[in-house]
Backbone bond lengths (Angstrom), bond angles and torsions (degrees), N, CA, C in turn:
res aa  C-N    CA-C-N  psi(-1)  N-CA   C-N-CA  omega(-1)  CA-C   N-CA-C  phi
1 M - - - 1.458 - - 1.500 110.94 -
2 S 1.322 114.87 -38.14 1.461 117.76 -179.98 1.507 110.92 -67.52
3 T 1.382 115.89 -37.42 1.464 118.67 179.03 1.497 110.53 -65.58
4 T 1.349 116.58 -42.59 1.469 120.48 -178.98 1.514 111.48 -64.07
5 S 1.349 116.24 -43.17 1.467 119.07 -178.46 1.509 110.69 -66.82
6 Q 1.379 116.80 -35.53 1.454 118.01 177.27 1.516 111.43 -68.95
7 G 1.340 116.87 -33.15 1.446 119.22 -179.28 1.499 112.78 -72.77
8 T 1.345 117.33 -28.96 1.457 119.17 -179.65 1.532 112.89 -85.39
9 R 1.340 116.46 -6.69 1.474 118.88 179.95 1.521 108.61 -69.30
10 P 1.379 119.53 134.69 1.464 120.70 -178.60 1.509 111.42 -63.35
11 A 1.306 113.81 140.61 1.461 120.33 -178.79 1.522 110.31 -71.61
12 K 1.323 114.53 146.98 1.471 120.25 178.44 1.503 109.94 -74.55
13 L 1.321 116.76 130.69 1.453 120.65 -177.80 1.518 110.69 -65.98
14 A 1.295 113.49 142.57 1.453 118.51 178.59 1.530 110.29 -69.83
15 G 1.315 116.28 135.11 1.467 120.84 178.20 1.504 113.99 74.82
16 S 1.361 116.97 15.06 1.464 118.79 -178.38 1.523 111.65 -67.40
17 D 1.338 117.60 -23.71 1.457 119.73 178.49 1.515 112.51 -65.93
18 S 1.345 117.09 -23.50 1.469 120.85 -177.01 1.523 112.78 -91.42
19 V 1.346 118.25 0.32 1.458 120.52 179.81 1.528 109.02 -72.63
20 P 1.359 119.19 123.11 1.464 120.23 -176.78 1.521 111.45 -69.41
21 K 1.314 114.59 146.29 1.450 119.99 177.38 1.523 109.54 -77.49
22 S 1.331 116.11 149.29 1.462 119.97 178.50 1.526 109.32 -69.40
23 P 1.326 117.75 138.40 1.474 119.97 -177.70 1.511 111.51 -66.92
24 R 1.321 114.59 153.41 1.456 119.98 176.81 1.513 110.11 -66.12
25 P 1.339 118.21 150.87 1.466 120.45 177.08 1.527 110.48 -60.52
26 G 1.318 115.91 129.11 1.454 121.12 179.57 1.509 113.94 87.66
27 A 1.352 117.54 -6.76 1.454 119.24 -179.61 1.521 110.13 -74.27
28 V 1.319 116.92 142.21 1.460 123.14 -179.93 1.517 108.33 -117.65
29 S 1.300 115.81 130.36 1.452 119.79 -178.17 1.527 110.78 -70.43
30 R 1.325 114.77 159.38 1.463 119.63 179.77 1.517 111.23 -63.28
31 Q 1.313 117.61 -36.65 1.460 120.66 178.93 1.525 111.68 -65.50
32 T 1.340 116.11 -38.99 1.467 119.33 178.37 1.519 111.69 -65.11
33 R 1.349 115.64 -41.60 1.464 118.93 177.56 1.516 111.53 -64.43
34 R 1.325 116.76 -40.47 1.459 119.94 179.41 1.524 110.94 -63.62
35 T 1.333 116.21 -40.23 1.468 119.55 177.90 1.527 111.34 -65.21
36 A 1.321 116.54 -41.15 1.469 120.02 178.77 1.526 111.10 -62.97
37 Y 1.340 117.15 -42.46 1.462 120.31 179.24 1.526 111.30 -63.85
38 L 1.329 116.60 -40.06 1.464 119.73 179.86 1.531 111.44 -66.21
39 M 1.321 116.70 -36.77 1.459 119.65 179.79 1.537 111.65 -72.63
40 L 1.341 117.31 -31.28 1.459 120.92 178.64 1.520 112.78 -82.66
41 A 1.317 117.60 -18.54 1.461 121.28 -174.90 1.530 113.49 -56.15
42 P 1.357 120.28 -46.77 1.476 118.26 179.73 1.524 113.00 -58.95
43 C 1.339 117.21 -41.33 1.468 119.87 179.02 1.522 111.37 -64.34
44 V 1.331 116.61 -40.86 1.462 120.29 179.76 1.518 110.49 -66.02
45 I 1.320 117.22 -40.64 1.469 120.81 179.88 1.529 110.41 -64.32
46 V 1.337 116.04 -44.96 1.459 119.43 178.74 1.524 110.88 -62.61
47 L 1.340 117.34 -41.32 1.459 120.95 178.71 1.519 111.13 -62.67
48 I 1.328 117.38 -41.20 1.465 120.29 179.59 1.518 111.01 -66.92
49 V 1.333 116.49 -44.03 1.467 120.46 -175.62 1.521 111.53 -70.66
50 L 1.339 117.54 -42.30 1.460 120.95 -172.38 1.523 114.51 -95.52
51 A 1.316 119.50 -14.51 1.461 120.59 -175.96 1.522 113.11 -127.52
52 I 1.325 117.01 -58.22 1.461 119.83 -172.22 1.528 111.58 -69.66
53 Y 1.339 117.37 -47.56 1.461 119.43 -179.22 1.528 112.34 -64.43
54 P 1.341 120.48 -47.33 1.472 118.69 176.66 1.524 113.22 -59.81
55 M 1.345 117.27 -37.04 1.457 119.29 179.13 1.528 110.89 -66.89
56 A 1.316 116.45 -42.50 1.469 119.37 177.92 1.529 110.95 -65.48
57 F 1.317 116.81 -40.72 1.468 120.66 178.60 1.526 110.94 -63.70
58 S 1.342 116.60 -41.91 1.467 120.20 177.87 1.522 111.02 -65.57
59 G 1.340 116.51 -36.37 1.452 119.36 178.04 1.516 111.94 -62.27
60 V 1.320 117.42 -42.83 1.466 120.83 176.69 1.524 110.55 -67.19
61 L 1.340 116.08 -40.27 1.463 120.81 -177.90 1.525 112.31 -65.45
62 S 1.329 117.40 -30.86 1.466 120.21 -177.90 1.522 112.47 -66.55
63 F 1.328 117.84 -16.74 1.463 121.09 178.93 1.530 111.77 -102.01
64 K 1.326 116.56 16.63 1.452 121.00 -178.24 1.520 110.20 -129.03
65 V 1.308 116.48 156.87 1.451 121.15 165.05 1.524 105.81 -99.10
66 D 1.310 116.22 117.46 1.464 121.71 -172.72 1.521 108.20 -137.93
67 P 1.332 118.08 81.25 1.470 119.93 -178.29 1.526 111.41 -62.78
68 L 1.324 115.43 135.29 1.458 120.46 -179.43 1.518 111.64 -64.59
69 Y 1.313 117.04 -36.55 1.462 120.88 -174.11 1.520 112.99 -94.53
70 N 1.331 117.66 -0.78 1.458 121.06 177.45 1.528 109.15 -150.93
71 P 1.328 117.61 71.05 1.478 120.39 -174.32 1.530 113.74 -67.46
72 N 1.324 118.61 -11.30 1.467 120.09 -177.11 1.526 112.49 -70.01
73 V 1.332 117.37 -20.08 1.467 120.08 -177.90 1.524 111.91 -97.15
74 A 1.322 118.15 11.50 1.467 120.94 -179.29 1.521 110.18 -63.20
75 R 1.341 115.64 137.61 1.465 120.79 -179.47 1.526 108.87 -157.80
76 F 1.314 114.67 162.65 1.459 121.45 179.52 1.527 109.29 -81.80
77 I 1.358 116.76 130.97 1.467 120.95 -178.82 1.522 112.10 -128.41
78 G 1.311 119.19 7.59 1.458 121.89 176.87 1.521 112.46 69.46
79 W 1.339 116.43 -131.76 1.467 122.14 -174.87 1.526 113.08 -87.12
80 R 1.300 117.89 13.02 1.466 120.69 -174.57 1.528 112.25 -61.33
81 N 1.326 117.98 -39.07 1.473 120.40 -179.88 1.525 111.68 -62.32
82 F 1.322 116.31 -41.59 1.460 119.77 179.01 1.524 111.17 -68.11
83 E 1.330 116.81 -37.37 1.459 119.93 177.12 1.523 111.60 -64.84
84 D 1.331 116.77 -39.38 1.464 119.78 178.07 1.520 111.55 -65.26
85 L 1.321 116.71 -36.65 1.466 119.38 177.81 1.520 111.42 -66.58
86 F 1.314 116.42 -44.14 1.467 119.92 -179.05 1.530 111.91 -65.20
87 D 1.331 117.13 -24.74 1.461 120.90 178.84 1.530 112.59 -88.23
88 D 1.329 117.66 -6.08 1.464 121.80 -178.04 1.533 109.56 -93.60
89 F 1.314 117.24 120.20 1.464 119.88 -178.47 1.521 111.45 -67.33
90 R 1.337 118.03 -26.25 1.466 120.34 178.41 1.532 111.06 -67.97
91 F 1.332 116.39 -29.52 1.463 119.85 175.66 1.523 110.37 -63.07
92 W 1.328 117.22 -50.64 1.453 120.76 -179.61 1.522 110.83 -66.42
93 Q 1.321 117.34 -34.36 1.460 120.22 177.88 1.524 110.83 -65.15
94 S 1.334 116.93 -42.73 1.466 120.40 179.46 1.527 111.26 -66.44
95 I 1.343 117.20 -37.15 1.465 120.07 177.92 1.524 110.62 -65.58
96 R 1.338 116.54 -47.36 1.466 119.78 179.26 1.522 111.03 -61.49
97 L 1.319 116.83 -42.28 1.453 120.30 -179.23 1.523 111.40 -66.79
98 T 1.319 117.03 -38.20 1.461 120.77 179.28 1.523 111.41 -66.35
99 V 1.334 116.47 -43.86 1.463 119.80 178.23 1.526 110.73 -64.87
100 L 1.342 116.81 -43.24 1.463 120.54 177.49 1.521 110.85 -61.26
101 W 1.323 117.05 -44.30 1.460 121.95 178.18 1.528 111.16 -58.96
102 A 1.330 116.35 -47.79 1.464 120.21 -177.60 1.521 111.12 -62.46
103 L 1.326 117.53 -44.68 1.463 120.46 -178.38 1.526 111.74 -65.32
104 L 1.324 117.32 -45.49 1.460 120.26 -177.87 1.527 111.55 -68.28
105 V 1.318 116.16 -47.75 1.467 119.91 -176.40 1.523 111.04 -64.25
106 V 1.320 117.31 -45.76 1.465 120.04 -178.61 1.526 110.55 -66.31
107 S 1.319 118.13 -38.60 1.467 120.50 178.14 1.526 111.36 -62.51
108 I 1.325 116.31 -45.93 1.468 120.20 179.46 1.518 110.60 -63.36
109 Q 1.323 116.79 -44.01 1.460 120.37 -178.32 1.523 111.70 -66.15
110 M 1.321 117.67 -36.21 1.461 119.90 179.21 1.522 111.11 -68.08
111 V 1.332 117.14 -42.45 1.472 119.62 179.68 1.528 110.56 -66.49
112 L 1.344 116.75 -50.01 1.462 119.47 -179.59 1.527 111.13 -65.69
113 G 1.331 116.81 -38.68 1.457 119.86 179.26 1.517 112.37 -65.12
114 F 1.329 116.93 -37.74 1.466 120.49 178.31 1.525 110.83 -66.69
115 L 1.333 116.99 -42.72 1.471 120.17 178.02 1.524 110.75 -64.43
116 L 1.326 117.06 -40.78 1.462 120.40 178.38 1.523 110.82 -66.73
117 A 1.338 117.46 -36.99 1.466 120.27 177.70 1.521 110.93 -64.98
118 I 1.337 117.38 -37.76 1.468 120.35 176.52 1.522 110.29 -62.30
119 L 1.330 116.37 -41.45 1.463 120.06 178.79 1.522 111.60 -63.92
120 L 1.333 116.63 -43.10 1.464 120.52 -178.53 1.519 112.51 -73.75
121 D 1.332 117.35 -20.27 1.466 120.88 -178.76 1.533 111.77 -76.16
122 R 1.298 116.50 -16.33 1.463 119.47 -179.71 1.525 111.13 -79.50
123 K 1.320 114.99 151.54 1.456 120.51 178.19 1.530 108.83 -81.75
124 M 1.313 115.18 109.12 1.449 120.12 179.59 1.515 108.68 -147.53
125 R 1.307 115.28 159.41 1.453 120.76 -177.67 1.537 109.73 -69.85
126 G 1.325 115.92 133.08 1.457 121.40 178.50 1.513 114.61 82.39
127 A 1.342 117.93 11.90 1.467 120.34 -178.95 1.527 111.33 -64.52
128 G 1.331 116.97 -38.74 1.463 119.90 179.87 1.515 112.16 -64.83
129 L 1.337 116.18 -42.06 1.464 119.57 177.84 1.521 111.09 -65.27
130 L 1.328 116.74 -38.98 1.455 120.49 179.64 1.521 111.07 -64.64
131 R 1.321 117.15 -38.92 1.461 120.08 177.84 1.516 111.25 -63.79
132 S 1.314 116.83 -34.48 1.468 120.02 179.03 1.523 111.79 -73.67
133 L 1.324 117.00 -33.10 1.462 120.05 -175.67 1.524 112.60 -78.30
134 I 1.330 117.10 -37.28 1.460 118.43 -173.95 1.524 112.73 -71.28
135 I 1.335 117.67 -16.24 1.453 119.86 -179.70 1.522 111.65 -81.80
136 I 1.332 118.26 -8.97 1.466 121.51 -177.39 1.520 112.57 -55.96
137 P 1.348 121.19 -45.56 1.478 119.09 -179.14 1.522 114.43 -56.48
138 V 1.329 117.92 -29.05 1.460 120.51 -178.50 1.527 111.05 -65.79
139 F 1.333 116.91 -31.12 1.460 121.04 -176.23 1.525 112.90 -90.40
140 V 1.315 117.94 -1.87 1.455 120.85 178.34 1.525 109.11 -75.31
141 S 1.317 116.79 136.71 1.459 120.95 178.11 1.526 110.26 -60.97
142 P 1.338 118.07 134.21 1.467 119.48 179.86 1.517 113.37 -58.38
143 V 1.333 117.43 -35.05 1.453 120.15 179.25 1.527 110.55 -67.89
144 A 1.337 116.35 -46.85 1.462 119.44 177.99 1.521 111.49 -63.23
145 M 1.308 116.57 -39.59 1.458 119.92 179.37 1.524 110.91 -66.05
146 G 1.339 117.34 -41.66 1.452 120.44 179.00 1.515 112.08 -63.02
147 L 1.329 117.03 -42.77 1.464 120.45 178.47 1.520 111.35 -65.06
148 T 1.333 116.60 -40.68 1.466 120.11 -179.82 1.522 111.18 -64.43
149 W 1.311 117.39 -47.18 1.456 120.00 -179.07 1.520 112.29 -71.34
150 R 1.310 117.63 -28.87 1.469 118.81 174.88 1.524 110.71 -65.73
151 F 1.332 116.16 -35.90 1.457 119.27 175.86 1.529 110.79 -70.92
152 I 1.340 117.39 -36.15 1.463 120.16 178.49 1.530 110.57 -61.94
153 F 1.339 116.73 -39.67 1.469 120.31 -179.70 1.528 112.49 -94.09
154 E 1.315 117.09 17.95 1.465 120.75 177.46 1.522 109.58 -62.66
155 P 1.355 118.92 135.11 1.473 120.68 -170.23 1.520 115.32 -68.67
156 V 1.338 120.22 -21.24 1.464 121.57 -175.50 1.522 111.86 -102.58
157 A 1.330 116.81 -54.98 1.464 120.38 -173.37 1.523 112.77 -116.79
158 G 1.338 118.20 16.53 1.453 120.68 -178.57 1.521 113.24 -73.76
159 L 1.320 115.29 154.11 1.466 120.75 -179.49 1.527 111.37 -64.00
160 A 1.337 118.11 -39.22 1.462 120.94 -179.02 1.524 111.06 -61.58
161 N 1.324 117.67 -44.04 1.461 120.36 179.11 1.525 111.82 -71.09
162 W 1.324 116.71 -29.83 1.469 118.53 176.29 1.525 110.35 -65.56
163 I 1.336 116.29 -41.18 1.467 119.69 177.67 1.522 110.62 -66.28
164 V 1.333 116.61 -43.50 1.461 119.98 -179.45 1.516 111.61 -64.96
165 N 1.345 116.31 -41.77 1.465 119.85 -175.56 1.515 112.33 -78.86
166 T 1.335 116.90 -44.83 1.463 120.58 -176.01 1.520 111.91 -82.71
167 G 1.309 116.75 -45.29 1.454 119.46 -175.61 1.514 114.56 -80.26
168 L 1.334 116.98 -37.93 1.460 120.96 -176.11 1.519 113.48 -106.79
169 G 1.323 116.88 -9.84 1.454 120.00 178.68 1.511 114.45 71.80
170 L 1.333 117.83 22.83 1.461 121.77 -179.74 1.521 110.69 -98.83
171 E 1.324 115.41 165.12 1.453 120.23 179.25 1.531 110.57 -72.36
172 K 1.330 115.00 149.99 1.452 119.76 176.79 1.528 109.78 -66.26
173 Y 1.317 114.96 151.74 1.463 119.91 -171.92 1.526 109.61 -137.12
174 S 1.328 116.53 142.69 1.468 121.84 176.67 1.529 108.52 -89.49
175 W 1.308 115.42 90.68 1.456 121.05 -172.14 1.519 112.81 -62.05
176 L 1.319 117.44 -40.39 1.458 121.71 -174.59 1.521 112.99 -94.71
177 S 1.326 117.54 -1.49 1.462 120.80 -177.40 1.516 112.87 -105.38
178 H 1.321 117.75 -3.48 1.461 121.75 178.97 1.524 108.73 -111.08
179 K 1.312 116.24 135.06 1.462 120.44 -177.54 1.525 112.23 -67.50
180 D 1.336 117.38 -19.79 1.458 119.85 -179.32 1.528 112.79 -76.89
181 T 1.326 117.48 -23.44 1.469 121.07 -175.80 1.525 113.98 -121.27
182 A 1.312 118.68 -10.55 1.469 120.01 -175.32 1.524 111.36 -63.14
183 L 1.331 117.24 -47.40 1.462 120.16 -178.03 1.521 111.40 -67.45
184 S 1.318 118.10 -42.36 1.468 120.86 179.38 1.526 111.28 -65.62
185 T 1.332 117.02 -33.41 1.466 119.79 176.46 1.521 110.71 -65.34
186 L 1.331 117.34 -41.82 1.468 120.53 175.81 1.522 110.97 -62.06
187 M 1.321 116.89 -37.58 1.464 120.19 178.60 1.514 111.41 -63.76
188 I 1.322 117.07 -39.65 1.466 120.70 178.61 1.522 110.32 -59.77
189 V 1.324 116.04 -45.33 1.468 119.99 -178.19 1.519 110.91 -67.28
190 D 1.333 117.49 -43.31 1.466 120.52 -179.11 1.525 110.90 -65.37
191 C 1.322 117.40 -40.45 1.471 120.31 177.64 1.522 111.26 -67.00
192 W 1.330 117.02 -35.79 1.469 119.90 176.94 1.525 111.28 -61.28
193 Q 1.325 116.95 -35.03 1.459 119.34 -177.69 1.518 112.87 -81.12
194 W 1.325 118.33 -40.78 1.455 120.32 -167.10 1.517 114.92 -104.98
195 T 1.312 119.12 -11.46 1.469 119.72 175.49 1.528 112.06 -61.15
196 P 1.344 120.17 -42.01 1.476 118.45 176.48 1.523 113.47 -59.88
197 F 1.327 117.56 -35.71 1.468 120.05 177.32 1.523 110.56 -61.61
198 V 1.329 116.38 -47.10 1.463 120.78 178.33 1.526 110.43 -60.96
199 A 1.334 116.53 -43.17 1.460 120.62 -177.63 1.531 111.43 -62.49
200 L 1.305 117.89 -42.32 1.469 120.08 -177.69 1.527 111.57 -69.57
201 I 1.340 117.80 -36.56 1.464 119.49 177.22 1.521 110.49 -66.64
202 L 1.333 116.88 -43.92 1.465 119.82 178.06 1.526 111.02 -66.26
203 L 1.324 117.32 -35.29 1.465 120.73 177.10 1.526 110.69 -62.54
204 A 1.330 116.54 -41.26 1.470 119.55 177.04 1.526 110.81 -61.61
205 G 1.338 116.64 -39.36 1.460 119.46 176.77 1.517 112.41 -65.34
206 M 1.334 117.42 -40.85 1.464 120.82 178.36 1.519 111.77 -63.03
207 Q 1.320 116.85 -41.72 1.457 120.19 -177.55 1.519 112.73 -75.81
208 S 1.332 117.79 -9.46 1.464 120.37 175.37 1.528 112.23 -86.30
209 I 1.331 116.91 -6.81 1.466 120.46 178.20 1.522 109.04 -69.80
210 S 1.323 116.52 136.55 1.459 121.37 -177.64 1.531 111.44 -60.95
211 P 1.332 118.09 135.58 1.476 120.18 177.78 1.524 112.60 -60.21
212 E 1.351 116.81 -27.88 1.458 118.78 178.81 1.526 111.36 -63.56
213 I 1.334 116.55 -36.27 1.472 119.61 178.93 1.519 110.32 -67.27
214 S 1.312 116.55 -43.32 1.468 119.80 178.40 1.523 111.45 -63.53
215 E 1.334 115.97 -39.29 1.460 119.54 179.32 1.528 111.29 -67.51
216 A 1.333 116.26 -39.70 1.464 119.57 178.29 1.528 110.81 -64.89
217 A 1.338 116.83 -38.43 1.466 119.87 177.53 1.525 110.74 -66.00
218 R 1.327 117.04 -36.87 1.462 120.25 178.76 1.526 110.78 -66.62
219 L 1.348 116.22 -40.30 1.462 119.48 178.74 1.527 111.55 -66.68
220 D 1.336 116.16 -32.21 1.468 120.29 177.48 1.522 112.13 -83.64
221 R 1.327 116.14 6.42 1.461 122.53 178.48 1.529 112.07 60.33
222 I 1.321 115.74 38.63 1.469 121.53 174.06 1.521 106.62 -96.91
223 R 1.299 116.32 104.79 1.459 120.89 -175.14 1.523 109.93 -133.87
224 G 1.331 113.49 173.57 1.453 119.99 174.17 1.516 113.14 64.22
225 A 1.335 115.29 -142.50 1.466 120.81 -177.39 1.519 111.51 -62.75
226 T 1.331 117.45 -32.34 1.472 120.18 -179.73 1.521 111.13 -63.40
227 Y 1.321 117.09 -38.12 1.458 121.15 -179.97 1.533 110.76 -62.82
228 Y 1.319 116.22 -42.11 1.465 119.22 -177.16 1.523 112.19 -76.66
229 T 1.331 118.33 -33.55 1.464 120.06 -179.31 1.522 112.77 -79.15
230 R 1.354 117.70 -33.16 1.457 120.94 -175.43 1.531 113.42 -99.18
231 I 1.320 117.24 -22.42 1.466 120.28 -176.31 1.522 111.35 -112.78
232 V 1.324 116.51 -58.04 1.464 121.24 -170.65 1.526 111.43 -69.41
233 I 1.326 117.48 -53.66 1.473 119.85 -174.98 1.530 112.14 -59.91
234 P 1.354 120.73 -45.65 1.472 118.01 177.04 1.515 113.68 -61.24
235 L 1.338 117.71 -33.94 1.463 119.83 -177.28 1.525 112.45 -75.85
236 I 1.326 117.73 -30.90 1.469 119.52 -178.96 1.528 110.86 -105.28
237 R 1.325 117.32 21.31 1.466 119.90 -179.79 1.529 112.39 -57.33
238 P 1.342 120.97 -43.08 1.478 119.01 176.92 1.522 112.74 -59.35
239 V 1.327 117.18 -39.26 1.471 120.11 177.97 1.518 110.39 -63.84
240 I 1.312 116.88 -43.22 1.463 121.14 179.35 1.524 110.35 -61.21
241 M 1.330 117.30 -43.04 1.452 120.65 -179.23 1.520 111.42 -64.13
242 V 1.328 117.12 -40.49 1.462 120.17 179.88 1.529 110.41 -66.47
243 V 1.321 117.94 -41.86 1.463 120.79 179.00 1.527 110.58 -63.86
244 I 1.329 117.10 -42.78 1.468 120.29 178.07 1.524 110.33 -61.30
245 L 1.321 116.59 -42.01 1.466 120.33 179.92 1.524 111.20 -62.18
246 I 1.337 116.55 -46.98 1.465 120.57 -179.49 1.520 110.97 -60.86
247 R 1.327 116.85 -46.33 1.456 120.15 -177.19 1.528 111.86 -70.91
248 L 1.328 118.34 -33.88 1.457 120.17 177.43 1.529 111.16 -63.72
249 V 1.325 116.10 -46.32 1.467 119.81 179.57 1.517 110.62 -62.90
250 D 1.334 117.37 -44.37 1.465 120.42 179.18 1.524 111.42 -64.52
251 S 1.323 117.57 -37.11 1.467 120.61 -179.14 1.526 111.17 -69.14
252 I 1.317 117.43 -36.61 1.457 120.07 177.86 1.528 110.49 -68.05
253 R 1.333 116.95 -34.19 1.467 120.63 -177.54 1.525 113.58 -88.16
254 I 1.316 119.35 5.98 1.454 121.65 -173.80 1.526 111.07 -56.85
255 F 1.316 115.84 132.12 1.459 121.01 177.74 1.526 111.56 -139.71
256 D 1.326 117.19 -50.60 1.469 121.99 -171.74 1.521 112.02 -54.62
257 L 1.328 115.23 -57.12 1.459 120.20 -176.13 1.525 111.41 -63.18
258 N 1.312 116.74 -43.13 1.460 121.16 -179.18 1.519 111.25 -64.11
259 F 1.307 117.30 -44.30 1.466 120.71 -176.91 1.521 111.54 -71.50
260 I 1.331 118.08 -40.90 1.455 120.92 -177.16 1.519 111.43 -68.63
261 M 1.326 117.80 -40.37 1.459 120.67 -172.48 1.529 113.32 -87.47
262 T 1.330 118.22 -39.80 1.470 118.79 -174.32 1.524 113.95 -130.81
263 K 1.336 119.09 -19.22 1.463 122.89 -174.75 1.531 111.92 54.99
264 G 1.331 115.95 31.53 1.451 120.26 178.45 1.509 114.45 89.32
265 G 1.325 118.52 -7.49 1.463 121.98 -177.50 1.518 111.52 -92.21
266 P 1.324 115.06 -176.96 1.478 127.24 -3.49 1.526 111.14 -71.47
267 G 1.320 116.15 138.17 1.458 120.16 -173.45 1.510 110.17 64.60
268 S 1.325 116.73 -117.42 1.461 122.39 176.01 1.521 111.05 -121.48
269 A 1.337 116.84 24.64 1.466 120.70 -174.46 1.519 112.35 -66.19
270 T 1.325 117.57 -29.88 1.470 120.74 179.97 1.531 110.96 -126.99
271 L 1.328 116.65 26.72 1.468 120.95 -177.95 1.520 108.94 -81.08
272 M 1.327 115.95 89.81 1.452 120.77 179.33 1.521 111.18 -92.42
273 A 1.312 116.39 176.16 1.463 121.83 -164.67 1.522 112.89 -56.83
274 S 1.321 117.74 -50.33 1.464 119.89 -174.91 1.518 111.93 -66.19
275 V 1.324 117.18 -39.03 1.465 120.19 179.02 1.524 110.43 -68.71
276 Y 1.339 117.64 -39.09 1.459 120.13 177.14 1.524 110.47 -63.85
277 D 1.319 116.93 -39.79 1.464 120.16 176.55 1.523 110.77 -62.33
278 Y 1.332 116.95 -36.87 1.466 120.25 178.44 1.525 111.25 -68.42
279 T 1.330 118.36 -36.23 1.463 120.11 176.77 1.529 111.09 -63.95
280 I 1.324 116.84 -34.56 1.469 120.18 175.37 1.522 109.77 -64.50
281 F 1.333 116.64 -40.32 1.468 120.40 177.87 1.525 110.96 -64.13
282 E 1.332 117.26 -40.52 1.471 119.99 179.20 1.527 111.32 -61.60
283 Q 1.306 116.76 -31.93 1.459 120.10 178.35 1.533 112.41 -78.96
284 G 1.320 116.69 -7.09 1.459 120.70 175.16 1.504 115.69 89.47
285 H 1.331 119.19 8.95 1.463 121.71 -178.61 1.532 109.21 -90.99
286 L 1.318 115.89 83.93 1.464 119.96 -174.97 1.526 111.87 -67.47
287 G 1.311 118.05 -40.52 1.457 120.24 179.35 1.511 112.25 -64.36
288 L 1.322 116.87 -41.88 1.462 121.13 178.02 1.529 110.58 -65.59
289 M 1.318 116.13 -38.72 1.468 120.35 177.31 1.526 111.13 -62.96
290 A 1.323 117.16 -43.58 1.466 120.57 179.43 1.526 110.96 -64.96
291 A 1.337 117.52 -38.99 1.465 120.62 178.61 1.520 110.74 -63.68
292 Y 1.325 117.01 -42.73 1.471 120.54 179.07 1.522 110.25 -64.22
293 G 1.328 117.28 -41.60 1.457 120.36 178.00 1.512 112.66 -60.62
294 F 1.334 117.54 -37.66 1.452 120.30 178.02 1.520 111.64 -68.42
295 L 1.311 117.73 -35.98 1.462 119.85 177.35 1.526 111.00 -65.88
296 I 1.319 117.83 -39.36 1.462 120.92 176.07 1.527 110.23 -65.79
297 L 1.334 117.06 -38.30 1.468 120.22 176.92 1.518 111.06 -62.11
298 I 1.324 117.01 -40.89 1.463 120.67 177.32 1.522 110.61 -63.36
299 L 1.338 116.96 -42.40 1.465 120.79 178.76 1.530 110.98 -60.75
300 I 1.316 117.16 -44.50 1.466 120.87 179.70 1.526 110.58 -64.12
301 N 1.332 117.50 -41.52 1.471 120.48 -179.75 1.519 111.36 -65.43
302 I 1.329 117.62 -36.30 1.466 120.11 176.86 1.516 110.37 -62.67
303 I 1.336 116.42 -45.23 1.467 120.47 179.69 1.528 110.63 -63.17
304 V 1.325 116.91 -43.73 1.471 120.59 179.18 1.522 110.62 -62.59
305 A 1.335 117.53 -42.20 1.462 120.65 -179.75 1.524 111.04 -63.67
306 I 1.320 117.00 -41.49 1.467 120.36 179.26 1.520 110.76 -62.55
307 F 1.323 116.70 -45.00 1.464 119.22 -177.16 1.523 111.80 -71.42
308 L 1.321 117.70 -38.16 1.461 119.10 177.61 1.521 110.97 -65.36
309 N 1.326 116.91 -37.48 1.457 120.33 177.04 1.524 110.68 -65.92
310 T 1.329 116.15 -41.52 1.467 120.06 177.51 1.522 111.14 -64.31
311 L 1.326 116.34 -42.70 1.460 120.44 178.83 1.523 111.24 -63.69
312 Y 1.332 116.98 -40.51 1.468 120.69 178.91 1.520 110.98 -63.86
313 R 1.330 116.86 -42.62 1.458 119.89 179.37 1.526 111.63 -65.90
314 A 1.341 116.46 -38.23 1.460 119.38 178.26 1.528 110.97 -64.25
315 E 1.335 116.67 -42.33 1.457 120.32 178.00 1.524 111.11 -65.00
316 K 1.337 116.80 -39.53 1.465 119.98 179.84 1.517 111.02 -66.34
317 S 1.331 116.81 -40.37 1.471 120.38 178.13 1.518 110.90 -64.86
318 A 1.360 116.12 -38.70 1.462 119.10 179.41 1.526 111.26 -65.88
319 R 1.341 117.06 -39.08 1.461 119.50 178.26 1.520 111.81 -66.06
320 V 1.332 116.56 -39.71 1.465 119.86 178.15 1.517 111.10 -65.32
321 A 1.350 116.24 -40.10 1.461 119.46 178.00 1.522 111.36 -64.81
322 D 1.335 117.14 -39.28 1.462 119.73 178.54 1.535 111.40 -67.28
323 A 1.338 115.65 -36.02 1.473 118.71 -179.80 1.518 111.94 -68.59
324 N 1.321 115.41 -33.64 1.467 118.22 178.44 1.533 112.76 -81.03
């Protein structure tokens, strides 16, 4: 019986010891990891060269006095650059003006962009062409746009003064040379460029709303302003928060338009953070410039952290409401 049972046992396949075992679930081979690292390497190198190294270099520079025109006297001075900034009234003026600019400009753009998105959301002839045309200002170079609008508001032969003088019979006015109108003129130009961007993002959010929700609101006779305040805005709140965040960061970092049109003048009426930092660079104070840049970076990170926290809480509340 033992001989028979041994004879009926299946023979061991030749070379079965060399058959590879199946990999564990989730296991990644060494070759796959090596390929992934090689594909990520260019991005990591670019990030180090263009972001991490300059930031680290600026961090070291902010604790030094390093004159641009006399680098031989560069030395470490600790927190002196930050103390000098805090004692400079122009620093606090530029911060207040930058925050005021960001709040006003973003608020105006959000209101106008929302109204424009409502207009574009309606079914009307030529809506597609209009959506394509209004995005043109976003693609205009800031330098070209600044030069064009500076010529429009030119006090002698500008288009704005021609309309005011010929059409309204009023005296010509130096829009960019008076402290009472210089900042508001910059706001007009910035809103002209970026309101279409806000409108198109909000329009995309509106069109992502389920048709069943819109139909249910119509059956419940929720129309007009009530429909947008009670239905649309709560549903696209994450989109609104992201747009506000993007525009706030861009408004705080504004440089091109401000420098081309007014260079921070007249006086300090439009001297915002980036232009003030550039004036420090023109004077050759590299360490002071780096310290100011780090303070602006901290301000931007605080704003981003606040908005991301608000967005996270809004999403969490929405999930809890849906679960209940």
